C-alpha positions as MATLAB code, in Angstrom:
seq = 'XXXXXXXXXXXXXXXXXXXXXXXXXXXXXXXXXXXXXXXXXXXXXXXXXXXXXXXXXXXXXXXXXXXXXXXXXXXXXXXXXXXXXXXXXXXXXXXXXXXXXXXXXXXXXXXXXXXXXXXXXXXXXXXXXXXXXXXXXXXXX';
ca = [
      10.859    3.896  -16.318;
      11.289    0.340  -17.493;
       9.686   -2.705  -15.912;
      12.912   -3.935  -14.320;
      13.573   -0.526  -12.820;
      10.050   -0.561  -11.354;
      10.669   -4.011   -9.872;
      13.955   -2.878   -8.307;
      12.275    0.258   -6.923;
       9.371   -1.794   -5.487;
      11.754   -4.286   -3.883;
      13.767   -1.462   -2.335;
      10.584    0.181   -1.058;
       9.510   -3.125    0.458;
      12.881   -3.440    2.205;
      12.653    0.123    3.514;
       9.130   -0.453    4.847;
      10.328   -3.552    6.666;
      13.239   -1.549    8.030;
      10.856    1.155    9.286;
       8.547   -1.462   10.831;
      11.473   -2.990   12.731;
      12.946    0.364   13.776;
       9.658    1.804   15.044;
       9.313   -1.090   17.472;
      12.729   -0.363   18.990;
      12.467    1.230   22.456;
      15.128    3.849   21.602;
      13.058    5.274   18.749;
      11.780    8.752   19.664;
       8.115    8.852   20.583;
       7.295   11.620   18.081;
       8.751    9.485   15.290;
       6.493    6.590   16.273;
       3.473    8.874   16.213;
       4.546   10.283   12.856;
       4.875    6.768   11.394;
       1.427    5.890   12.741;
      -0.051    9.066   11.249;
       1.611    8.317    7.904;
       0.199    4.792    7.928;
      -3.255    6.142    8.817;
      -3.013    8.628    5.936;
      -1.990    5.866    3.531;
      -4.943    3.672    4.529;
      -7.488    6.463    4.950;
     -10.061    7.093    2.229;
      -9.733   10.830    2.971;
      -6.921   12.526    1.047;
      -5.682   16.090    0.721;
      -6.627   15.941   -2.946;
      -9.492   13.506   -3.718;
      -8.481   10.500   -5.829;
     -11.254   11.025   -8.381;
      -9.418   14.094   -9.722;
      -7.288   12.665  -12.540;
      -3.533   12.533  -11.868;
      -3.594   15.114   -9.042;
      -5.517   12.736   -6.797;
      -2.708   10.197   -6.941;
       0.067   12.754   -6.987;
      -0.383   13.660   -3.319;
      -0.020    9.993   -2.354;
       3.028    9.606   -4.581;
       4.679   12.606   -2.916;
       3.570   12.515    0.728;
       4.194    8.833    1.439;
       7.762    8.525    0.059;
       8.739   11.857    1.606;
       7.312   10.752    4.946;
       9.204    7.463    4.799;
      12.400    9.309    3.888;
      11.902   11.655    6.860;
      11.449    8.700    9.205;
      14.624    7.029    7.912;
      16.630   10.263    8.252;
      15.436   10.965   11.790;
      16.001    7.483   13.190;
      18.965    7.302   15.566;
      21.931    5.574   13.878;
      22.060    2.796   16.476;
      18.369    1.982   15.967;
      18.796    2.011   12.195;
      21.821   -0.302   12.405;
      19.942   -2.774   14.633;
      16.923   -2.705   12.323;
      19.126   -3.323    9.268;
      20.795   -6.268   11.029;
      17.412   -7.733   11.980;
      16.113   -7.268    8.436;
      19.175   -8.989    6.940;
      18.870  -11.891    9.381;
      15.241  -12.288    8.408;
      14.022  -11.613   11.950;
      10.534  -10.588   10.957;
       7.857   -9.728   13.493;
       5.118  -12.328   13.860;
       2.482  -10.141   12.196;
       4.708   -9.680    9.121;
       5.223  -13.445    8.823;
       1.457  -13.966    8.977;
       0.937  -11.339    6.273;
       3.524  -12.984    4.022;
       1.603  -16.243    4.316;
      -1.549  -14.448    3.184;
       0.066  -12.957    0.080;
      -1.017  -15.779   -2.230;
      -4.509  -15.863   -0.742;
      -4.831  -12.112   -1.243;
      -3.807  -12.398   -4.885;
      -6.391  -15.098   -5.553;
      -8.988  -13.178   -3.572;
      -8.402  -10.032   -5.588;
      -8.556  -11.999   -8.837;
     -11.841  -13.539   -7.714;
     -13.283  -10.142   -6.759;
     -12.229   -8.760  -10.142;
     -13.849  -11.682  -11.954;
     -17.082  -11.263   -9.989;
     -17.071   -7.531  -10.741;
     -16.641   -8.178  -14.463;
     -19.468  -10.732  -14.419;
     -21.749   -8.327  -12.549;
     -21.012   -5.564  -15.057;
     -21.702   -7.908  -17.971;
     -24.957   -9.030  -16.351;
     -26.007   -5.431  -15.719;
     -25.203   -4.536  -19.310;
     -27.250   -7.454  -20.637;
     -30.143   -6.543  -18.342;
     -30.099   -2.921  -19.502;
     -29.937   -4.043  -23.114;
     -32.963   -6.353  -22.613;
     -34.875   -3.551  -20.938;
     -33.999   -1.203  -23.787;
     -35.335   -3.716  -26.304;
     -38.634   -3.872  -24.362;
     -39.245   -0.152  -23.942;
     -37.797    1.362  -27.099;
     -40.288    2.929  -29.480;
     -41.123    0.765  -32.443;
];
């Protein structure tokens, strides 16, 4: 898949997640669907997976299958009136307050993650230099 196709897919996924967030808050949404969306969110954020992430490829495959299929199930089971209202709200830009606050934090999160990555790299370099110095001290002559 090319980069532009990935960007289009990510933008569509972002729109669908916003649509789900708006639809779940609607009072006409079935209660079981709300609980399912909450369980899906908990699974996405949980460190416990069906297949552990440290297993190469298979660890990520369960996330890549379960989450999109769960979102598709939610969208299919939403009542048409709720889905239409959520789409209208999403097109008008009527975002919930918590979503607006998160959008404001997007830039801060990017810089924060870059800073954490830089600190991690510096720590790894420092640990490598320390191990190298220790090796020079204890190696047999």
